N, CA, C and O atoms as a MOPAC input file, in Angstrom:
PM7 MOZYME 1SCF
protein

 N      1.28300 1    -0.95000 1    -0.05900 1
 C      0.02200 1    -0.21500 1    -0.11100 1
 C      0.76700 1     1.35500 1     0.13700 1
 O      1.40600 1     1.81800 1     1.08100 1
 N      0.33300 1     1.92800 1    -1.24000 1
 C      1.61500 1     3.55300 1    -1.07800 1
 C      1.21100 1     4.66700 1     0.24800 1
 O      0.93700 1     4.78200 1     1.44300 1
 N      1.36200 1     5.13700 1    -0.65700 1
 C      1.45300 1     6.35000 1     1.08900 1
 C      0.42400 1     7.17600 1     0.05400 1
 O     -0.61900 1     7.20100 1     0.70700 1
 N      0.20000 1     7.76200 1    -1.02100 1
 C     -0.77400 1     8.13000 1    -2.19200 1
 C     -2.39000 1     7.28300 1    -1.35700 1
 O     -3.29200 1     7.93600 1    -0.83200 1
 N     -2.35500 1     5.85700 1    -1.45200 1
 C     -3.59300 1     5.22400 1    -1.39900 1
 C     -4.01500 1     5.49100 1     0.05800 1
 O     -5.12800 1     5.89200 1     0.39900 1
 N     -2.89000 1     5.19200 1     0.94000 1
 C     -3.20600 1     5.53500 1     2.30800 1
 C     -3.44100 1     7.04400 1     2.89500 1
 O     -4.00600 1     7.35000 1     3.94500 1
 N     -2.80300 1     7.96000 1     1.84600 1
 C     -3.53400 1     9.07900 1     2.23800 1
 C     -5.31000 1     9.28700 1     2.05700 1
 O     -6.12200 1     9.71600 1     2.87700 1
 N     -5.53400 1     8.74200 1     0.49400 1
 C     -6.74400 1     8.92300 1     0.20800 1
 C     -7.70700 1     8.00500 1     0.65200 1
 O     -8.86900 1     8.41200 1     0.66700 1
 N     -7.43700 1     6.62200 1     1.09100 1
 C     -8.46800 1     5.88900 1     1.97200 1
 C     -8.55500 1     6.74500 1     3.35000 1
 O     -9.46600 1     6.94400 1     4.15300 1
 N     -7.68600 1     7.01300 1     3.29600 1
 C     -7.85200 1     7.82100 1     5.28500 1
 C     -8.45300 1     8.81200 1     5.26000 1
 O     -9.21500 1     9.07300 1     6.19200 1
 N     -8.30400 1     9.64400 1     4.22600 1
 C     -9.29900 1    11.11500 1     3.76000 1
 C    -10.64100 1    10.87100 1     4.02400 1
 O    -11.48000 1    11.11600 1     4.89100 1
 N    -10.46300 1     9.90500 1     2.23000 1
 C    -12.28800 1     9.39800 1     2.11500 1
 C    -12.75900 1     8.76900 1     3.28800 1
 O    -13.97700 1     8.87700 1     3.14400 1
 N    -12.54700 1     8.09700 1     4.50900 1
 C    -13.22400 1     7.51800 1     5.42500 1
 C    -13.07200 1     8.70200 1     6.39900 1
 O    -14.12500 1     8.80300 1     7.02800 1
 N    -12.44500 1     9.35900 1     6.66200 1
 C    -12.78400 1    10.38300 1     7.20600 1
 C    -13.86300 1    11.41700 1     6.95300 1
 O    -14.81500 1    11.74000 1     7.66200 1
 N    -13.57900 1    11.73700 1     6.08200 1
 C    -15.21500 1    12.70200 1     5.34700 1
 C    -16.88700 1    11.69200 1     5.20200 1
 O    -18.03300 1    12.12400 1     5.07900 1
 N    -16.39900 1    10.31100 1     5.28000 1
 C    -17.62600 1     9.70000 1     4.95600 1
 C    -18.28400 1     9.47200 1     7.15700 1
 O    -19.43000 1     9.42300 1     7.60300 1
 N    -17.23500 1     9.41700 1     7.73100 1
 C    -17.22600 1     9.46000 1     9.07200 1
 C    -18.25100 1    10.40200 1     9.32100 1
 O    -19.30000 1    10.09300 1     9.88700 1
 N    -17.88100 1    11.98300 1     8.76200 1
 C    -18.04900 1    13.28600 1     9.27700 1
 C    -19.98000 1    13.11500 1     8.46600 1
 O    -21.03400 1    13.19800 1     9.09700 1
 N    -19.84900 1    12.93000 1     7.32600 1
 C    -21.44800 1    12.34800 1     6.44900 1
 C    -22.07400 1    12.14200 1     7.59200 1
 O    -22.81200 1    12.99400 1     8.08700 1
 N    -21.77000 1    10.61700 1     8.30200 1
 C    -22.19800 1     9.77600 1     9.15000 1
 C    -22.86000 1    10.33700 1     9.94200 1
 O    -24.07500 1    10.37800 1    10.13500 1
 N    -21.80200 1    10.90100 1    10.53500 1
 C    -21.72300 1    12.19000 1    12.16100 1
 C    -23.05100 1    12.98000 1    11.56100 1
 O    -24.08100 1    12.50300 1    12.03800 1
 N    -23.22700 1    13.79600 1    10.86800 1
 C    -24.01400 1    15.07500 1    10.56900 1
 C    -25.46500 1    14.31600 1    10.44800 1
 O    -26.49500 1    14.73700 1    10.97200 1
 N    -25.36800 1    13.22200 1     9.72800 1
 C    -26.37500 1    12.31200 1     9.46000 1
 C    -27.36900 1    12.06000 1    10.36600 1
 O    -28.55700 1    11.96700 1    10.05900 1
 N    -26.79000 1    11.91100 1    11.81200 1
 C    -27.12200 1    11.05400 1    13.05200 1
 C    -27.82100 1    12.63100 1    14.04100 1
 O    -28.82800 1    12.84100 1    14.71700 1
 N    -26.60400 1    13.45000 1    13.61500 1
 C    -27.37200 1    14.68700 1    14.28900 1
 C    -28.42600 1    15.44500 1    13.65600 1
 O    -29.14000 1    16.30300 1    14.17500 1
 N    -28.43500 1    14.96400 1    12.31400 1
 C    -29.68600 1    15.56300 1    12.29100 1
 C    -31.33700 1    14.71300 1    12.34300 1
 O    -32.36800 1    15.21200 1    11.89200 1
 N    -31.24300 1    13.45500 1    12.95300 1
 C    -32.09500 1    12.36900 1    13.18200 1
 C    -32.04500 1    13.13200 1    14.94700 1
 O    -33.00100 1    13.66300 1    15.51300 1
 N    -30.88800 1    12.99100 1    15.39900 1
 C    -31.87400 1    13.65200 1    16.77800 1
 C    -32.56700 1    14.92500 1    16.89300 1
 O    -33.27900 1    15.21900 1    17.85200 1
 N    -32.28800 1    15.84800 1    15.65600 1
 C    -32.67300 1    16.67500 1    16.10100 1
 C    -34.33300 1    16.31300 1    16.24200 1
 O    -35.03400 1    16.85700 1    17.09600 1
 N    -34.64600 1    15.70800 1    15.65600 1
 C    -36.22500 1    14.76400 1    15.77600 1
 C    -36.37400 1    14.72700 1    17.17600 1
 O    -37.46700 1    14.52600 1    17.70600 1
 N    -35.66600 1    14.85200 1    17.60000 1
 C    -35.81800 1    13.76500 1    19.97500 1
 C    -35.25100 1    15.04800 1    20.76200 1
 O    -34.09100 1    14.90900 1    21.14700 1
 N    -35.87600 1    16.28800 1    21.07200 1
 C    -35.10500 1    17.13700 1    21.54800 1
 C    -35.40400 1    16.95400 1    23.18900 1
 O    -35.05600 1    17.76900 1    24.04400 1
 N    -36.01300 1    15.89900 1    23.40000 1
 C    -35.32900 1    15.21900 1    24.33300 1
 C    -33.73000 1    15.00300 1    25.03900 1
 O    -33.15400 1    15.30400 1    26.08400 1
 N    -33.42000 1    14.25800 1    23.71100 1
 C    -31.95700 1    13.87100 1    23.95600 1
 C    -31.27600 1    14.65400 1    25.10900 1
 O    -31.67700 1    15.71200 1    25.59500 1
 N    -30.25900 1    14.00000 1    25.43200 1
 C    -29.43200 1    15.20900 1    26.29200 1
 C    -27.87800 1    14.53400 1    25.22800 1
 O    -27.16500 1    13.53400 1    25.30800 1
 N    -27.95100 1    15.89000 1    24.18700 1
 C    -26.46100 1    15.43800 1    23.91800 1
 C    -24.71000 1    15.33000 1    24.21000 1
 O    -23.70200 1    15.34600 1    23.50300 1
 N    -25.09400 1    15.18400 1    26.06300 1
 C    -23.67300 1    15.07900 1    27.32400 1
 C    -23.49400 1    13.83300 1    27.25300 1
 O    -22.39500 1    13.28300 1    27.31700 1
 N    -24.87800 1    13.12800 1    27.07200 1
 C    -24.75900 1    11.92900 1    27.58400 1
 C    -24.58100 1    10.53100 1    26.83300 1
 O    -25.56300 1    10.22000 1    26.15900 1
 N    -23.52300 1     9.63300 1    26.82100 1
 C    -23.29300 1     8.68700 1    25.63200 1
 C    -24.68900 1     8.14900 1    25.09900 1
 O    -25.78900 1     8.20700 1    25.64800 1
 N    -24.37100 1     7.66900 1    24.01200 1
 C    -23.63700 1     7.44300 1    22.51900 1
 C    -23.76800 1     8.81900 1    22.40600 1
 O    -22.63800 1     9.29000 1    22.28000 1
 N    -24.75200 1     9.82400 1    22.39000 1
 C    -24.82600 1    10.77000 1    21.87200 1
 C    -23.89700 1    11.89600 1    21.42600 1
 O    -23.90200 1    12.68300 1    20.47900 1
 N    -23.12100 1    11.67800 1    22.43700 1
 C    -21.89000 1    12.48300 1    22.90600 1
 C    -20.90900 1    12.31200 1    21.81600 1
 O    -20.14300 1    13.20800 1    21.46100 1
 N    -20.96400 1    10.98700 1    21.23300 1
 C    -19.91400 1    10.97100 1    20.09900 1
 C    -20.39200 1    11.47200 1    18.57200 1
 O    -19.52600 1    11.65800 1    17.71800 1
 N    -21.94300 1    11.70200 1    18.24100 1
 C    -21.39600 1    12.74500 1    17.43300 1
 C    -21.52900 1    14.59600 1    17.58600 1
 O    -21.49300 1    15.39600 1    16.65200 1
 N    -21.69200 1    14.91700 1    19.12000 1
 C    -21.99600 1    15.56200 1    19.50000 1
 C    -20.46100 1    16.69500 1    19.19900 1
 O    -20.31100 1    17.76500 1    18.60900 1
 N    -19.66800 1    15.89500 1    19.85300 1
 C    -18.76700 1    16.19800 1    20.46300 1
 C    -17.62900 1    16.73200 1    18.78500 1
 O    -17.31200 1    17.88300 1    18.48500 1
 N    -17.35900 1    15.75100 1    18.20200 1
 C    -16.91000 1    15.59500 1    16.73600 1
 C    -17.67800 1    17.14300 1    16.11200 1
 O    -16.86600 1    18.04600 1    15.91200 1
 N    -19.25100 1    17.48600 1    15.79200 1
 C    -19.59300 1    18.07300 1    14.96300 1
 C    -20.04300 1    18.95200 1    15.25500 1
 O    -20.53700 1    19.68300 1    14.39700 1
 N    -20.08000 1    19.28500 1    16.59700 1
 C    -20.31400 1    21.26500 1    17.14900 1
 C    -19.82900 1    21.86400 1    16.67500 1
 O    -20.26300 1    22.53500 1    15.73900 1
 N    -18.36500 1    21.88700 1    17.25300 1
 C    -17.40800 1    23.03400 1    16.37800 1
 C    -17.56200 1    23.15300 1    15.19200 1
 O    -16.61300 1    23.88000 1    14.89900 1
 N    -18.37900 1    22.84400 1    13.79500 1
 C    -19.18000 1    22.95400 1    12.68800 1
 C    -19.96300 1    23.85200 1    12.83100 1
 O    -19.97500 1    25.05100 1    12.55200 1
 N    -20.86400 1    22.91000 1    13.46700 1
 C    -22.29400 1    23.82100 1    13.39300 1
 C    -22.44400 1    25.12900 1    14.67400 1
 O    -23.34500 1    25.96700 1    14.71600 1
 N    -21.64100 1    25.03400 1    15.34700 1
 C    -21.71800 1    26.74700 1    15.94200 1
 C    -21.81500 1    27.93700 1    15.17600 1
 O    -22.79100 1    28.67100 1    15.01900 1
 N    -20.47500 1    28.03900 1    14.64800 1
 C    -20.52300 1    29.52700 1    13.80200 1
 C    -21.11500 1    29.37500 1    12.46000 1
 O    -21.04800 1    30.36000 1    11.72500 1
 N    -21.84900 1    27.99800 1    11.88800 1
 C    -22.73500 1    27.85300 1    10.87800 1
 C    -24.15200 1    28.48300 1    11.16100 1
 O    -24.69300 1    29.20000 1    10.31900 1
 N    -24.89500 1    28.11000 1    12.71100 1
 C    -25.52500 1    28.79300 1    13.21700 1
 C    -25.30500 1    30.21800 1    13.49400 1
 O    -26.38600 1    30.44000 1    14.04100 1
 N    -24.70000 1    31.32900 1    13.51400 1
 C    -24.55000 1    32.66100 1    14.00300 1
 C    -24.78400 1    33.19700 1    12.18300 1
 O    -25.18400 1    34.27300 1    11.73900 1
 N    -24.48200 1    32.33300 1    11.69300 1
 C    -24.92800 1    32.80300 1     9.73900 1
 C    -26.38700 1    32.64300 1     9.34600 1
 O    -27.14200 1    33.51100 1     8.90600 1
 N    -26.71800 1    30.92800 1     9.67300 1
 C    -28.38500 1    30.28800 1     9.21400 1
 C    -28.63300 1    29.91700 1    10.81300 1
 O    -28.10800 1    28.92400 1    11.31500 1
 N    -29.44500 1    30.77200 1    11.52100 1
 C    -30.39500 1    30.66500 1    12.60600 1
 C    -31.98600 1    29.70200 1    12.36400 1
 O    -32.78100 1    29.78600 1    11.42800 1
 N    -32.03900 1    28.70700 1    13.74300 1
 C    -32.80800 1    27.90300 1    13.02700 1
 C    -34.03300 1    28.49100 1    12.62900 1
 O    -34.24400 1    29.68600 1    12.83300 1
 N    -34.79400 1    27.80700 1    12.12000 1
 C    -35.58900 1    29.15300 1    11.08800 1
 C    -37.04200 1    27.95200 1    11.60000 1
 O    -36.90300 1    26.75800 1    11.33600 1
 N    -38.08500 1    28.34500 1    12.17400 1
 C    -38.89200 1    27.88700 1    12.85400 1
 C    -38.55900 1    26.67500 1    13.87200 1
 O    -39.11600 1    25.57800 1    13.83700 1
 N    -37.65000 1    27.02700 1    14.69500 1
 C    -37.10000 1    25.77600 1    15.01800 1
 C    -37.06000 1    24.64000 1    15.05200 1
 O    -37.22700 1    23.66100 1    15.77900 1
 N    -36.66500 1    25.11100 1    13.62100 1
 C    -35.47900 1    23.93500 1    12.81400 1
 C    -34.14400 1    24.34500 1    12.22000 1
 O    -33.88600 1    25.12600 1    11.30400 1
 N    -33.19100 1    23.43300 1    13.17200 1
 C    -31.76400 1    23.54000 1    12.95700 1
 C    -31.23000 1    23.20100 1    12.04900 1
 O    -30.53200 1    22.21700 1    12.29300 1
 N    -31.16100 1    23.72200 1    10.43800 1
 C    -30.82400 1    23.23500 1     9.52000 1
 C    -29.18000 1    22.99600 1     8.74400 1
 O    -28.94300 1    22.85100 1     7.54500 1
 N    -28.10200 1    23.02200 1    10.03000 1
 C    -26.81800 1    23.39500 1     9.92200 1
 C    -26.51300 1    22.54300 1     9.92800 1
 O    -25.33100 1    22.68800 1     9.62000 1
 N    -26.79400 1    20.83100 1    10.16300 1
 C    -26.21300 1    19.47900 1     9.63100 1
 C    -26.41800 1    19.29400 1     8.50300 1
 O    -25.57400 1    18.86000 1     7.71900 1
 N    -27.97000 1    19.69200 1     8.12200 1
 C    -27.89000 1    19.38900 1     6.49600 1
 C    -27.41600 1    20.36600 1     5.68900 1
 O    -27.82100 1    20.41000 1     4.52700 1
 N    -26.13400 1    21.66200 1     6.34300 1
 C    -25.73000 1    21.82000 1     5.25700 1
 C    -24.23400 1    21.72700 1     5.28700 1
 O    -23.50600 1    21.87800 1     4.30600 1
 N    -23.93500 1    21.52300 1     6.23800 1
 C    -22.30800 1    20.46300 1     6.51200 1
 C    -22.37600 1    19.26200 1     5.78700 1
 O    -21.28900 1    18.86900 1     5.36400 1
 N    -23.80500 1    18.25800 1     5.40900 1
 C    -23.76300 1    17.18200 1     5.20500 1
 C    -23.24100 1    17.44900 1     3.10400 1
 O    -22.48300 1    16.87900 1     2.31900 1
 N    -23.95000 1    18.31300 1     3.06000 1
 C    -23.93200 1    19.10900 1     1.33400 1
 C    -22.50300 1    19.87000 1     1.23300 1
 O    -21.86200 1    19.88400 1     0.18200 1
 N    -22.07100 1    20.49000 1     2.40300 1
 C    -20.45200 1    20.80000 1     2.09800 1
 C    -19.52000 1    19.63000 1     2.33900 1
 O    -18.81800 1    19.35200 1     1.36700 1
 N    -19.36400 1    18.90500 1     3.39100 1
 C    -18.57600 1    17.78200 1     2.97600 1
 C    -18.93800 1    16.58000 1     2.26800 1
 O    -18.06900 1    15.71000 1     2.32900 1
 N    -19.99200 1    16.27700 1     1.60200 1
 C    -20.61000 1    15.57400 1     0.77100 1
 C    -19.86100 1    16.49800 1    -0.36300 1
 O    -18.74500 1    16.07500 1    -0.66700 1
 N    -20.25400 1    17.59000 1    -0.98100 1
 C    -18.90600 1    17.92500 1    -2.35100 1
 C    -17.69400 1    17.79000 1    -2.53500 1
 O    -17.13300 1    17.54800 1    -3.60400 1
 N    -16.95700 1    18.02600 1    -0.90400 1
 C    -15.60700 1    18.55000 1    -0.75400 1
 C    -15.33500 1    17.32800 1    -0.95800 1
 O    -14.25100 1    17.36700 1    -1.54000 1
 N    -15.87800 1    15.42900 1    -0.75600 1
 C    -15.34400 1    14.44700 1    -0.55700 1
 C    -15.40600 1    14.30200 1    -2.11400 1
 O    -14.37700 1    13.83400 1    -2.60200 1
 N    -16.32500 1    14.58700 1    -2.91700 1
 C    -16.96400 1    14.16100 1    -4.47300 1
 C    -15.99600 1    15.08600 1    -5.21500 1
 O    -15.62500 1    14.48800 1    -6.22600 1
 N    -15.30700 1    16.57200 1    -5.11500 1
 C    -14.25300 1    16.82000 1    -5.63100 1
 C    -12.65200 1    16.78700 1    -5.35400 1
 O    -11.84500 1    17.14000 1    -6.21300 1
 N    -12.19500 1    16.22200 1    -3.77500 1
 C    -11.31300 1    15.52600 1    -4.53900 1
 C    -10.97400 1    14.29700 1    -4.62400 1
 O     -9.89500 1    13.96600 1    -5.11600 1
 N    -12.23400 1    13.06100 1    -3.95000 1
 C    -11.75300 1    12.15900 1    -4.08400 1
 C    -12.93200 1    11.45500 1    -4.67500 1
 O    -13.23000 1    10.39300 1    -4.12800 1
 N    -13.79300 1    11.91400 1    -5.87400 1
 C    -14.47400 1    11.29600 1    -6.59600 1
 C    -14.28700 1    10.51700 1    -7.94300 1
 O    -13.08400 1    10.67000 1    -8.15300 1
 N    -14.49600 1    10.20500 1    -8.37300 1
 C    -13.54600 1     9.27200 1   -10.06600 1
 C    -12.86800 1    10.40600 1   -10.94800 1
 O    -11.78500 1    10.49800 1   -11.52500 1
 N    -13.79100 1    11.09100 1   -10.82800 1
 C    -12.48800 1    12.40000 1   -11.19600 1
 C    -11.69200 1    13.97800 1   -10.63500 1
 O    -11.30300 1    15.01800 1   -11.16700 1
 N    -11.76300 1    13.24100 1    -8.90300 1
 C    -11.52600 1    14.21200 1    -7.86800 1
 C     -9.63400 1    14.65200 1    -8.32000 1
 O     -8.70600 1    14.16700 1    -8.96800 1
 N     -9.88200 1    15.66000 1    -7.61400 1
 C     -8.73100 1    16.61800 1    -7.94900 1
 C     -7.59500 1    15.70500 1    -7.14500 1
 O     -6.45700 1    15.68000 1    -7.61300 1
 N     -7.83500 1    15.11700 1    -6.19700 1
 C     -6.51300 1    14.04100 1    -5.55900 1
 C     -6.26200 1    12.83800 1    -6.66900 1
 O     -5.21100 1    12.37700 1    -7.11300 1
 N     -7.63500 1    12.51700 1    -6.94000 1
 C     -7.32300 1    11.06300 1    -7.71500 1
 C     -6.75200 1    11.51400 1    -9.20100 1
 O     -6.68000 1    10.51500 1    -9.91700 1
 N     -6.44000 1    12.38800 1    -9.69400 1
 C     -5.75900 1    12.97800 1   -10.88900 1
 C     -4.07700 1    13.65300 1   -10.32600 1
 O     -3.00300 1    13.66200 1   -10.92700 1
 N     -4.41900 1    14.12900 1    -9.04700 1
 C     -2.68900 1    14.17000 1    -8.70700 1
 C     -2.13800 1    13.40100 1    -8.50500 1
 O     -0.96800 1    13.53200 1    -8.86400 1
 N     -2.48900 1    12.11200 1    -7.83800 1
 C     -1.62300 1    11.19900 1    -7.65800 1
 C     -1.63300 1    10.19200 1    -8.46500 1
 O     -0.81300 1     9.28400 1    -8.32800 1

């Protein structure tokens, strides 16, 4: 396994994991009684919250619905496709 392959795989895994965590955060917004500081919910809340807090300042919740995790799913998916997709920048570079 070359260094390039390891880099591409780990970046793909990391971005995929963040997409999963943001989708889990979307599902958790359906249950407002859930305490995000309790396990296992904290495993999704702690890594994603640093991304969501500044985004909430730009896009506040509308009608009580927090759409910032949806925005970050889109951003992360786009970044993953642009960098690692079939004709992604990093795949073309290596």
